[in-house]
N, C-alpha and C positions, 0 to 999 in steps of 0.2 A: 926239275922246275915246277912252280906253283901253277895253281888253276887260273891264274890271270893278274891283272895289274889294276891298282886302283884307279879311280876316276882321275884323280889328280894327277897320277902318272901318265894316264891316257893323255890328259889335256898337254902335259909336257912333250909327248911323242907326235902330236898330230901338227901339221902345219897351221891349223888355227883351231884351239881348244873348243870352239863351237860349232866345228864339223868334223863327223868323225866319218870315216869309210870302213865299210864292212864288206869286203868281197865274198862273193858267194862262191865254194868251190865246187858247185853243180858242174862247171865246164871244165874243171880241172882234168889232169892225167891221173885217173885213179891208180894206176899202177906205180906212181910214184907220188901217192898223195901226201906223205910225210914231208918229201923235198918240196913239193907245191906250197905248204904251209909255211916252210922255212922261207920259201922264196919271198911269199907275201908279206912275211913279217920284216925281211929285209928290205923290201920295197916301200915300206910305211904304211902298210895297214895298221888300222887301231883296233880291229879285233877281227874274228873269221865267222863267217855266217854259215851255218849248217842247214840245209834243205831237206827235211825229212818227210819223205811221201809213203804214203801206205797203198795207193793203188785203190782206194775207195774212196776217201774224202776227195782226192784229187785222181786224175787219170793217168796217173805214173808210179813209178816206184823208185826209189834211190837208196837211201842208207839206214843203217841202224845205229845203235848206241855203239855196239862193238868197234865199228870202224871210227868213231869219234874218239873212242878211248885208244884206239893205237895211234894216234895222232897228238894226244894230249902232252906226251912228254916232249914233243918236237919244238914248241915255241912257248913262248911266255903269254903270247897274246890271249885276251879273252876270247872264249867261245860261248856264240850263242845258239841255241837250237832253236829251230822254226818248225814246230810240228804241224806238218798239214796232214793230220790223222784224225779218224773219228773217234771220239770218247778215249782222249789220251791219259786218262788219270792213271792206268794202270803201267803207263811206260814211263812216267815222270821220274821216279827214283832210279832207272837205269840211265837216263840221260843226264841228271847230276851226277851220279856215280861215275859217269864216264867223264866228266872235267867241263861240264857246259854251266859257266857262271851264270847264265840267262836262258830261260827256257820259255819261249812264245807259244800260246796256244790260240787256235780260232775261235772266236766267239760262235760262228757258226756251228761247230763241233763238238760244242761243250754242253750238254744238258744243264750242268749246274756251274755255270762258269766261277761264282765265288768260291765254291768247294774246291775247284780245280786250282784256282790262283791261291788258295789258301795251304793247299798240299804242296805247292811249287815254294811258297815262302817257309813252311815248316822244313822242307828239306834243305834250306839255306841257300835259296838260289833267288835270284831277280826275277820277278813275274811280269810277262808281257802278254798282252792282247792283240789278237790280229784281225784284221777287219778286210773281208773282200771289198773289190770296187763296188759292189751295188749296195754294201752293208751299210747303214746309217751309224752315225757316233753314239746312238742312246744306248747301247748296251754299254758304254763305258760309264755313264752317268752314276750307276749304283755300284759300282766297284773301284773307284778312284782311290779309295784308301788301300786298296791292295795291288796296285799297278806301279811299276817303275819305269815300264815303258811301253809305248803303244806302236805297234807296225801298221802302217795302211798299204795295203797291196795297190800298185799302179798299174798292173796287169792280173790277168785271171789265173790262180795259182794251177801248178801242175808240169809246168815247163820254162826253160829258160829260152833265152832270145827273143822274146816277145817285145811288142812295141808297148812304148809308155802311154797309159791312157791321161792325157792331159786334164780330162773332165774330172778328176779327183783332187785337183787343185784346191777348189773352195771347201771340199771336206777337210783336207791339211789344215786349212785357215780355222776351220770350226774347231777342230780337234785341239789344235794348240790354245785357242782361247779357252776350251773346256779344261784342259789340262791344268792350265795357268790358275785355275780356280782351285785347285788341291792345296793341299797344307804341306807337300813336299814336291820336289822338282819331279818331274815325268818327261823322259825322253821320248821324241817322236821321230821314229824312222820310216824310211819310205823304202819300197822294194818292188822293182819290176821297170826293166826299160830304163834304168837309170845311166846316163852318158854325161859327158862333157856338155852335151846338148841340151839335155832334161833337166841336169840337176839343179841348174840355176832357178827355174820356176818353183821347183819343189822346195828349194832352200828358201826361196823368198815367200812362200807360203807358211812356212814355220817350222819345217823339218829340220832335225840337226844330225841325223845319222842316216846313211845312204848305204843301200845293198847294192852292189854291182858285181855282175858276173861277167857277162860278154864283154863289156867295156874294159874290162881289166886284162882278161886272159886274152882276147881277139886284137889287143892293140899294138899296131906295128911297131911299136918304139920298146914295147915292154912294158911289165908291171908297174915299175918304179915311174915311169912316164905317165902313165894311165892315173895311177893314184895321186900323183902330185898334181895334174891338172884337174881331177876331181875335186881335191882339198881346195885348191885356188879358186875354181870356178864357183864352188859351193859357199867359200867364205865372202867372197865378192858380193853374190846375191844376198848375204845375210847382214852384209855391213850397212 
């Protein structure tokens, strides 16, 4: 199987091409992680989100590139690595080699953000910048030409199952306005507390990709129902 699907194919798969759902595997059963990825693909997920934590930038540890690589051949979905790590430059090649189509780094964790993004692009992956809830959009202004995706955190990073911070919605709007000034399309993703209740306001503010963990894995009617609901509510909010 290849590393992923083209953006056009992604649009054909999703309930609405303007809304993509990227389940985080953080709440998954890690003893059956390959099967979990297959189940998410069958349920209609558009991509898979890997939360990588180092126990330093955030107060938790999760997974490394080897775990992601072990699941790469299980599905055709694109993989996105969200690196919640200090000074990620020396780790970037490992995650691209593991099969991550997109690698996203925190602006707060990079001493030389432009250099880090340049490395990701040189490795052949899409480059993303992540902003914590308290971080303004200013770091994006001088690297717009390097960015393929921006991820705005709607919780403080480090743990799953947190409550959505609605105060970030004005920042989503400002980010969308800024990204629209670039000479290429830049996706806007939101991560943290996304559910059928919160995806609407985030989508209406301008986001088009949504990370969902607990809302998918803990849904009483299963992954397919959860993902379909997120697609539907998100698309309605964007219409």
